[in-house]
Structures are given as C-alpha cells and as structure tokens.
C-alpha positions in Angstrom: 89.4 98.7 107.2 87.7 97.2 110.3 90.6 94.7 110.7 93.0 97.6 110.6 90.9 99.2 113.3 91.2 96.1 115.5 94.9 96.1 115.0 95.2 99.8 115.9 93.2 99.3 119.1 95.2 96.2 120.0 98.5 98.0 119.4 97.3 101.0 121.5 96.0 98.8 124.3 97.4 99.0 127.8 98.5 95.4 127.6 100.6 96.0 124.4 102.0 99.4 125.5 103.3 97.9 128.8 106.1 96.4 126.6 106.5 99.1 123.9 106.1 102.8 124.4 103.4 104.5 122.4 105.9 106.7 120.5 107.7 103.6 119.2 104.3 102.0 118.2 103.6 105.2 116.2 106.9 105.0 114.5 106.2 101.4 113.4 102.6 101.8 112.1 102.1 105.4 110.8 100.1 104.2 107.7 97.7 102.2 109.8 97.1 105.1 112.2 96.7 107.5 109.3 93.8 105.5 107.9 91.9 105.3 111.2 89.7 108.4 110.5 88.3 106.6 107.5 87.7 103.5 109.6 86.1 105.4 112.4 83.8 107.5 110.2 83.1 105.2 107.4 83.4 101.5 108.0 82.7 101.5 111.8 79.8 103.9 111.6 81.3 105.8 114.6 79.1 108.8 114.0 75.9 106.7 114.5 77.2 105.1 117.7 78.9 108.1 119.2 77.9 111.2 117.3 79.8 114.4 117.6 78.8 117.9 116.6 80.3 117.8 113.1 78.8 114.4 112.1 75.9 113.8 109.8 73.5 111.1 111.1 72.5 109.4 107.9 74.2 106.3 106.5 74.5 107.5 102.8 77.8 106.4 101.2 78.5 109.9 99.7 77.6 111.7 102.9 80.6 110.2 104.6 82.7 112.1 102.2 84.5 109.1 100.8 84.9 109.9 97.1 86.3 107.2 94.8 88.5 108.0 91.8 90.7 106.3 89.3 94.5 106.5 89.5 96.7 105.5 86.5 97.1 105.8 82.8 94.0 105.4 80.6 96.3 104.1 77.9 97.3 101.2 80.2 94.1 100.0 81.8 95.9 97.3 83.7 97.7 100.0 85.8 94.5 101.8 86.8 93.6 101.4 90.5 90.8 102.7 92.6 91.7 105.5 95.0 89.5 107.0 97.8 89.8 110.5 99.1 88.3 111.3 102.5 88.1 114.9 103.8 89.0 115.0 107.4 89.4 117.5 110.2 91.4 115.4 112.6 94.3 113.1 112.5 94.8 110.1 114.7 95.8 111.5 118.2 99.0 109.4 118.3 100.1 110.8 115.0 99.4 114.4 116.2 101.5 113.8 119.4 104.4 111.6 118.1 104.6 112.2 114.3 103.9 115.7 113.2 104.7 115.4 109.5 102.0 113.9 107.3 102.2 110.2 106.4 103.5 110.0 102.8 100.9 109.2 100.1 98.1 108.9 102.7 97.7 112.2 104.4 97.4 115.6 102.6 97.2 117.9 105.5 97.7 121.6 105.0 95.7 124.8 105.4 93.6 124.3 102.2 93.3 120.5 101.6 92.9 118.1 104.5 92.5 114.7 102.9 93.2 111.1 103.6 94.0 109.1 100.5 93.4 105.4 100.5 94.6 103.3 97.5 94.1 99.7 98.7 96.3 98.1 96.0 99.2 100.4 96.7 98.9 100.4 100.5 98.3 96.7 101.1 102.0 95.7 101.3 103.0 98.7 103.3 100.3 97.9 105.9 101.4 94.3 106.1 105.1 95.3 106.5 104.2 97.8 109.3 102.2 95.1 111.1 104.9 92.5 110.9 107.6 94.9 111.9 105.7 96.0 115.0 104.9 92.4 116.0 108.5 91.3 115.5 109.6 94.3 117.7 107.1 93.3 120.3 108.0 89.7 120.4 111.7 90.4 120.6 111.0 91.7 124.1 109.1 88.6 125.0 112.0 86.1 124.4 
C-alpha cells in the first residue's frame, strides 16, 4: 500500500502533471487513487502525523476500521481470498473532481454504505495494468 501511495504522489506531482493533465492521470489510475484512503489512514499512519478532527489517535489495528473477511466458496478453499473493507468518509480528491462514479469493485459509495474494498489478489493485476498504461502514456510524450 505504501508503494501505491508513492506512485500516486509521483503521478500527482507538478513534474509529472506538466506533461499529462490531472484529469487524464485520473482516467488511467482510478483503482490506485480509490485505495489511497486506506493507505493514508492505515499504512501511512497519517492520523498520527497529521491528525484531523475525525481521527482516533491510537495505533490499534481494529481502530483503523480495516475489517478483514473471506471471499469465495467454502466448498472450494483454493478460491477463498482475503478481502478488507474500510469505512471512509472521503474519496481521493482527484476522483471527486474528475471521476464522479465509484470505482468498480473497490468503492461502495452511497448514502448508507461508504466502504473501500481491498482484495489484494484480485486487484494486483489491475493496479499493475493501470501503472504501466499511465507510464506508457507519459513516455509517449517524451519521445
């Protein structure tokens, strides 16, 4: 998750956005941006470094709201994967501004159920594809 955070900050940097407009960056990496609230609150310990009014100050795993669960058929244990659900109040600001619909299979955002869902085994390839796609797009302007 922290590597995704580094990628997201790099892609959002002034240096990178001199070549590609932010709205195009968001179109290329929506899944990465959708996962940033988990990174900011859980793995980066943002609430200890820069606390906000709605943050708890302890470091307890459960107090971050990251609840693990199992996804898949019990009859086929090989298909069971770990999924995390994270309650959230805010989306990544780039997604709010440039991508109003929720990001499929990651964000469940509605009036009753604001969740970010993180299933590492199912999202790994999608995240790699988004990263490579944006980098290829970026370097096509550099040639």
